[in-house]
N, C-alpha and C positions, 0 to 999 in steps of 0.2 A: 504493499500499499504506500502512496505518497500523496503529500500534501500539494504538490506542484501540479498546477493544471497543465502547464507545457513544460516539457524538460528536454532540451537539446544537449547532448553530450558528445564533445569531441568530434563533433561531425566534419567530414570532408567530402568533397566532391571534385572530380576531374571532368573536364571538357576537353576531350583530346589531349594535348600536352599541357594545357593550362589548368591549375588548380583554383577553381572558383569559389571553394569555401575550405578554409584551411584550420582544421581543429578549432570549430567555433562550439564554444560552451555558452549556454543561455538558458535561464528558467524564468517562468512568470508564474506567480503565484496566484491563487484566485482572489479576484478584487484589484489586481494590481493593473496600472496603467503604464506600459514600457513603450518608449519611443525608440524606433529602430531607425539611425540616421547613416548616411553615406552617399557619396557621390554616385552618378550612374555608372553601373558596371560593378559597384563594389560588393555585390552579393546579396542584396536584401530581398529581391523578387525570388532569387534562386532559392533561398532559405525558406521563404514563404510557401513556394511550390514544394519544397521537399517536407515541409511540415504538413501540407494537404495531401501529400503522398502522390503527388503527380509527377515527380521526378525523384529516380533513386539516388541514395547517397552510396559514397564508395568507403566510407569509414564512421565509425561513431555509431550513436543511437538517438533516436526521437521517439518520445512519448507523449501522446495527448490524451489526458484524463487517464493516464496510465495504459494506454492502448496504443497499437503500432499505427502510423500514419497509413491512411488508405483504408483500414479495417472499418467494418460497420459502426463499431463503437466511437471510433475516432471522428467518424463523419457526421454522427448523431450530435457529437459534442461540440463541433467546430461549426463557426460560421465565418464567411469570407466576403469581403467586399473589395474587388479589384478596382485598379484605377479607371480602366476603360470598361465600366460596366455595360452590359448590353441585353436587352430584353426583346420579347417579339413585337415589332412595330405594330402588328395588327388588333393587338389586346388592349384592354383599358389597364389601367394601374391596379383596379379593383380586382379584375380578372386575373391578372399575373399574380399578385398576391395570394389570392384565394387558391390558385393553382399550386403554389409553392406550399401553402397551408396544408392543403388535402395530400401532397406527396409526402409531406413529414409527418401526417397523421396528427397534426396540431388543430385542435379547435380554438382559432384565433379570432379576435376581434378586428378583422380588417379594416373596417372604416376607422376604428379607433388608432389602429397603428399608423394609417395613411394621413390621418389627421395629426398625429403626433410628430411625423415628418414633414409636415407642411403641405402635405397634397390633398387636404381634405376637399378643396374645392375642384381638384384635377382629377379625382380618382376614376371618374367615368370618361375621361379624355382617353383617345388613343395613344399608346407610347411612343408611335411614330411622330406625334406632335409635340413630344416633350422636349425641352432644352436639355443640354448635358447635365446641367444641375439638378433638375427635376428627375432624370434618370438616377442620379447618385442618391437623391433622396428616397426613390424607390428601392435601390438597393440596402440603403439603410434600414428600411422597413423588414427587409427579407432578413438582416441580420438580426432584428428584435425577435423574429419568429423563434420560438422552441426554447428561449432561455439557454443561451449557449455557455458551455463552460469555458470555451476560449473563443476569442474574436480576432481574426487577421483582418486588418484594414490596411489597403495599400493606397497611399495617397487620398485619404477619404475626403478630404476637402477640395479636391480637383473640381473646378467648374462650379463652385459655390461663391456666392458673395458674402459681404464681410458678416450680416446678420445671420444668414444660413450656417456659415461656419461656427458662430457662437452656439447656435441651436444644437449642431451637430456634437461639439463637445459636450454640451449638457447632457445629451443622449449617451454619450460614451460614459460620462460621470455616473449616470444611472445603472448602466449596464455593469460598471465596476462595483457599485454599492450592492447590487444583486448577487456579486460574487463571480462575475466574469472576468477572466483574465485577457486583458486587452493588449494586443501587441500592433503598434501604429508605425507603419513605414512611411516617413514624410521627408520632404524637403523644406517645409514651412516650420523653421526654427523658432520664431517668435510665438507660434501658437503652442507648440508641444513643451516650450519651456515653461509655461505656467500651468499646463494641464495635463502633466504626466507625472508618475512618482520616481521614474528611474530612466535614465538614457543610456542605450546602447550605441556605440559607433562603430561602423565598418568601414575598412578600407582594402580594397583588392582581395576580398575574401577572408580577411582576417578581423576578428573581433578586436579593437584596439582600446576600447575604454566601456565600461558598464558599471554604472554608480548612480547615486543621486546626484542632483545638480551640485549640492553642496560638496558632495564627495569629489566629484570630478574637479571643481573649483580648487579644493585644498590640495589635490594631488598636483595640479597643474603649476600651482604657485604664481598665478598671473597678478598683476598689479591691479589694486583698486586706486580709482580715480577721486581725488578730493580736489574740489574746486572752490575756492574762498572768495566770495564776493567782499570786496572792501568797501568800509562806509566811506572813505574819502581817499586815502592815500594807498594805492596799491603797491607802489614801490617800498613804502614803509613795511607792509606786511611780506613782500617778497624778502626784504633784507634781513627780517625777524625768523623767517621760517624755511627761507629757501623756495624752490620751485620755479615754475616758468609764468611769466606775466601773460594774461590772456584778455584781449581788447581793452587794455589799458585800465580796466575796472577790477579784474579777478587775478588770481593766482592759482596755478594747478599744480599739485604734487602727485606723484604716485608711491604706492607703499604696498608692501607684500601684506598677506593676511593678518600675520602676526604682529605687524607694526602700526595697524589702523587705529587702534584704540590710544596708543601712545601719541600718534600724530593729533587725534582729536583733543587730546588733553594740551598739547602743545598749541592748538589753535584757541581752545577756550581761553588760555592765559591772555590772549591778546585783546580779551575784553570787548569793549565797544567799538574797536577797530575793525571788527569783523561784523558785517551785515548778515550774511548767510553762508551756509556750507552745503554743497552739494555731493553726495556720495554716490558714485557710479561703481558698482562691483563689476567684475567679468560677466558678460553676458554669455548665452548658449553658442552665440556665432563665434565670439571668441574662443571659447572651449572646443568647439567644433574644428574651428581652424587649427588649434594647438595640436589636439590628438591626431588628426587626420595628416598634418604635416609631419608630425613627430614620427609616424609610422613609416614614413617615406623618406626620412634622412638616413 
């Protein structure tokens, strides 16, 4: 027995003479939201296809809810939303989701699910008239069928407007709250930074990082930016604490994670000479660049 909804252990895969997955180990617990990041060709889609049982692996093991990928139990436990989702254009949204519900043996509230993903007013329109974003919403409604134990989402916000993206992540939060393990392959760093529990980064088939945002930041040791806005004389502030003058009115200093509090105490001692302090820690974009480039050095 295992409490891991998705367990990927030392997985390798070759395509001809090229190793596209190289000793990848990754687990996702029930209720956990994990972002899978990487450039095109990093191996994200290949890994997801391996979890689905669509492509064989050449080393290691994968277990989905304790079952082998592609088995009946694994398929029942898994929901998948591809980036380029496709449905029969002649069916309506209601008809398509009803068909999926019947195939899965699920007695689902089809109108309720379609309303939940923003297709309530379009459920009886033919899918051929749907925009890409609407088809993506229909795919998300399919993911919600059957309360899956594992949800694999490949670029789920592709084609969605900003409001729809927020709605989608709200639904992902609901899935996780119900105990679904969610793996999100994405290039939208700003989105996943705030809406996932852990970040996994791949480069050329290798998993180069796997941790919380805080853990990745601590390991990378990237600098935090402190921008001090002077009340009047930025030169006096710069002379006192060092740093670089910005726009003639502010001073910017960079410090490591273990130096931040000491620098803030120094700034506090300047009293009324300081009008404001803006603290900018490393963002996911900075961390992604660090880990992806680090692996290539």
